[in-house]
Every structure is written in C-alpha cells, then in structure tokens.
C-alpha positions as CSV (number, residue, x, y, z in Angstrom):
1,M,15.8,-149.0,-37.1
2,E,17.0,-146.4,-39.6
3,I,16.4,-143.6,-37.1
4,A,18.6,-145.3,-34.5
5,I,21.4,-145.7,-37.0
6,E,21.1,-142.1,-38.1
7,Q,21.2,-140.8,-34.5
8,N,24.2,-143.0,-33.7
9,N,26.1,-141.7,-36.8
10,S,25.4,-138.0,-35.8
11,R,26.9,-138.6,-32.3
12,N,30.2,-139.9,-33.8
13,K,30.7,-136.9,-36.1
14,I,32.9,-134.0,-35.1
15,H,31.3,-130.6,-35.0
16,P,32.2,-128.6,-38.2
17,Q,33.6,-125.7,-36.1
18,K,35.8,-128.1,-34.1
19,F,36.9,-129.7,-37.3
20,A,37.8,-126.3,-38.8
21,L,39.8,-125.5,-35.6
22,L,41.7,-128.7,-35.7
23,V,42.6,-128.1,-39.4
24,G,43.8,-124.7,-38.5
25,C,45.9,-126.1,-35.6
26,G,47.3,-128.7,-38.0
27,S,48.3,-125.9,-40.4
28,L,50.0,-124.0,-37.6
29,L,51.8,-127.1,-36.5
30,M,53.1,-127.6,-40.0
31,M,54.3,-124.0,-40.1
32,F,56.2,-124.3,-36.8
33,S,57.6,-127.6,-38.0
34,A,58.9,-125.8,-41.0
35,F,60.4,-123.1,-38.8
36,T,62.2,-125.7,-36.6
37,S,63.3,-127.7,-39.6
38,A,64.8,-124.5,-41.2
39,Y,66.5,-123.8,-37.9
40,I,68.2,-127.2,-37.9
41,V,69.2,-126.9,-41.5
42,R,70.7,-123.4,-41.0
43,Q,72.4,-124.4,-37.8
44,S,74.3,-127.2,-39.6
45,G,75.5,-124.7,-42.1
46,G,78.1,-123.4,-39.6
47,N,78.8,-119.9,-38.4
48,W,76.2,-120.4,-35.7
49,L,76.1,-118.1,-32.7
50,E,75.9,-120.1,-29.4
51,F,74.0,-118.4,-26.6
52,P,71.8,-119.6,-23.7
53,L,68.1,-119.1,-23.8
54,P,67.3,-116.4,-21.2
55,Q,65.8,-117.8,-17.9
56,V,62.7,-115.7,-18.3
57,F,61.5,-118.1,-21.1
58,T,61.3,-120.8,-18.5
59,Y,59.0,-118.6,-16.4
60,S,56.8,-118.0,-19.5
61,T,56.7,-121.7,-20.1
62,L,55.6,-122.5,-16.5
63,T,53.0,-119.6,-16.8
64,I,51.4,-120.9,-20.0
65,I,51.2,-124.5,-18.6
66,L,49.5,-123.1,-15.4
67,S,47.1,-121.2,-17.6
68,S,46.1,-124.3,-19.4
69,I,45.4,-126.0,-16.1
70,T,43.3,-123.1,-14.9
71,L,41.3,-122.9,-18.2
72,H,40.7,-126.6,-18.0
73,G,39.5,-126.2,-14.5
74,S,37.2,-123.4,-15.6
75,Y,35.8,-125.5,-18.3
76,L,35.0,-128.4,-15.9
77,S,33.5,-126.0,-13.4
78,F,31.3,-124.5,-16.2
79,K,30.0,-127.9,-17.2
80,K,29.3,-128.8,-13.5
81,G,27.5,-125.5,-13.0
82,N,29.9,-124.0,-10.5
83,E,29.6,-120.4,-11.7
84,A,32.0,-118.8,-9.2
85,L,34.9,-121.2,-9.8
86,Y,34.3,-121.1,-13.6
87,K,34.5,-117.3,-13.6
88,G,37.4,-117.1,-11.2
89,L,39.5,-119.6,-13.1
90,L,38.6,-118.0,-16.4
91,L,39.8,-114.6,-15.1
92,A,43.0,-116.2,-13.7
93,T,43.7,-117.8,-17.2
94,F,43.2,-114.4,-18.9
95,F,45.8,-112.8,-16.5
96,L,48.2,-115.7,-16.9
97,G,48.0,-115.3,-20.7
98,I,48.9,-111.7,-20.3
99,L,51.7,-112.6,-17.9
100,F,53.0,-115.1,-20.5
101,F,53.2,-112.3,-23.0
102,V,55.0,-110.0,-20.6
103,F,57.5,-112.8,-19.9
104,Q,58.1,-113.3,-23.6
105,F,58.7,-109.6,-24.0
106,Q,61.2,-109.7,-21.1
107,G,62.8,-112.7,-22.9
108,W,63.3,-110.6,-26.0
109,Q,64.7,-107.8,-24.0
110,A,67.1,-110.2,-22.3
111,L,68.3,-111.5,-25.6
112,A,69.1,-108.0,-26.8
113,D,70.8,-107.2,-23.5
114,M,73.1,-110.2,-23.8
115,G,74.2,-109.1,-27.3
116,V,71.7,-111.0,-29.5
117,P,69.5,-108.3,-31.0
118,F,67.2,-109.0,-33.9
119,T,68.9,-109.1,-37.3
120,L,72.4,-109.5,-36.0
121,H,72.7,-113.2,-36.4
122,P,70.5,-116.0,-37.8
123,A,70.6,-118.0,-34.5
124,G,69.0,-115.1,-32.6
125,D,66.7,-114.2,-35.5
126,F,65.2,-117.7,-35.4
127,V,64.5,-117.4,-31.7
128,Y,62.9,-114.0,-32.2
129,M,60.8,-115.1,-35.2
130,I,59.6,-118.4,-33.7
131,S,58.7,-116.7,-30.4
132,W,57.1,-113.7,-32.1
133,V,54.9,-115.8,-34.3
134,H,53.9,-117.9,-31.4
135,A,53.2,-114.8,-29.2
136,A,50.9,-113.5,-32.0
137,H,48.8,-116.7,-31.7
138,V,48.8,-116.3,-27.9
139,L,47.5,-112.8,-28.4
140,G,44.7,-114.3,-30.5
141,G,44.0,-116.7,-27.6
142,I,43.9,-113.8,-25.2
143,A,41.3,-112.1,-27.4
144,I,39.3,-115.3,-27.4
145,L,39.5,-115.4,-23.6
146,A,38.4,-111.8,-23.5
147,V,35.3,-112.7,-25.5
148,A,34.7,-115.7,-23.1
149,M,34.9,-113.4,-20.1
150,I,32.4,-111.0,-21.7
151,H,30.0,-114.0,-22.1
152,A,30.8,-115.2,-18.5
153,F,30.3,-111.9,-16.8
154,G,27.8,-110.3,-19.2
155,L,25.3,-113.1,-19.8
156,K,23.2,-114.9,-17.3
157,F,25.0,-118.1,-16.3
158,K,23.5,-121.0,-18.1
159,V,25.1,-124.2,-19.4
160,T,23.9,-124.7,-22.9
161,K,25.1,-126.8,-25.8
162,K,26.1,-123.7,-27.8
163,R,28.1,-122.2,-24.8
164,T,29.7,-125.5,-24.0
165,L,30.8,-125.9,-27.7
166,R,32.2,-122.3,-27.7
167,F,34.1,-122.9,-24.5
168,N,35.4,-126.2,-25.8
169,L,36.7,-124.5,-28.9
170,S,38.5,-121.9,-26.8
171,L,39.9,-124.6,-24.5
172,T,41.2,-126.6,-27.5
173,Y,42.9,-123.6,-29.0
174,W,44.5,-122.6,-25.7
175,H,45.8,-126.1,-25.0
176,F,47.2,-126.2,-28.6
177,V,49.2,-122.9,-28.2
178,D,50.3,-124.2,-24.8
179,L,51.6,-127.5,-26.1
180,L,53.1,-125.7,-29.1
181,W,55.1,-123.4,-26.8
182,V,56.3,-126.3,-24.7
183,Y,57.6,-128.0,-27.9
184,L,59.2,-124.8,-29.1
185,F,60.8,-124.1,-25.7
186,L,62.2,-127.6,-25.5
187,F,63.4,-127.3,-29.1
188,L,65.1,-124.0,-28.5
189,T,66.6,-125.2,-25.3
190,L,68.0,-128.5,-26.6
191,Y,69.2,-127.2,-30.0
192,R,71.4,-124.4,-28.7
C-alpha cells in the first residue's frame, strides 16, 4: 500500500530541471513586465515620439510562431519514432529561428532608416531595448536548438526518457520565447 502511494506521488511531481526552467521563465516574464510597465509610465510623461512599428516585425512574429509549430511537430514526431520528420522539422525550426533574428535586425535597421535611431528618443530606445533583450534570449534558444540538432544527427536515434525530457525542456523554452515575443509585438503595436 505504501509503495503504491509513493509511486503515485512521484508521478505527480514536476522534474527538477523543468521546475528550474519554469522559474527562469517566470523571472524573464517579470523582467519583461517591468520593461513594458516602464514603457507605459514613461509614455504618459509626455514628449513621446509617435512612429509606426516597421512591417518587418510582423514578419518576424509570423516566423517565430511558425517555428513553434515546427518544433512542436518535431517533438511529437520524435515521441512517435518518426526519425525523418523529427529531424526535418527540427532543422526547419533552427533555420526559422535564424530567420526570426534576421527579421529583427532588419526591423532595427528600418527604425534607424525612418529616423528613430538608438539613443535619440525614449520611445525608440524602449523598442530597441525590449527587442534586443528578447533577441538575446532567442539566440540562447538557437544555441539550444543547435545542441538538439547535434544530438539528432550525431547520436543513434532512440527515444529515451532522458532525451524526451531534454527535448521537452527545449520545446518549453522555445514556446516561452515565442509567446513572449507575441505579447511584446502586440504591446508595441497597440501602445504606439
């Protein structure tokens, strides 16, 4: 009887690495909430430069959403043992992550081209800072995807508990940075 209760409790516990990742994501969420709150407070102070968010940021948003879909498909394919689809979608996600970063860079260039360079006005500076800090976290996600590809293409395909956990952690982080960017994009679009 005690063994059954003990086994049941262990199934309901969250893995320590997943818990640590969720705590980290929560911390990042608080940081970006502080950024957006500061944006609102500073905007209400007056002397705020009005400018449209460059269209290329919409492309980056669609790209990162698509990358979340491809990574989720890769994860499901991995769990089902479909090696070819798992590897193909993982590779697609990696390149979509890089494309997202390229679009972000083009967005920063477009801001500068429309007369909103960094350090000219707080409104533009907030857009740069928020998107730069987020892009740094996407670069971290791209590094995680690179490690996942090394495992996918360098190790013999095998669905194990350890590999499934590792992939799940990567997926959770990628979905988090995806949803975070969607929030930031909507925020920067609506609070112009």
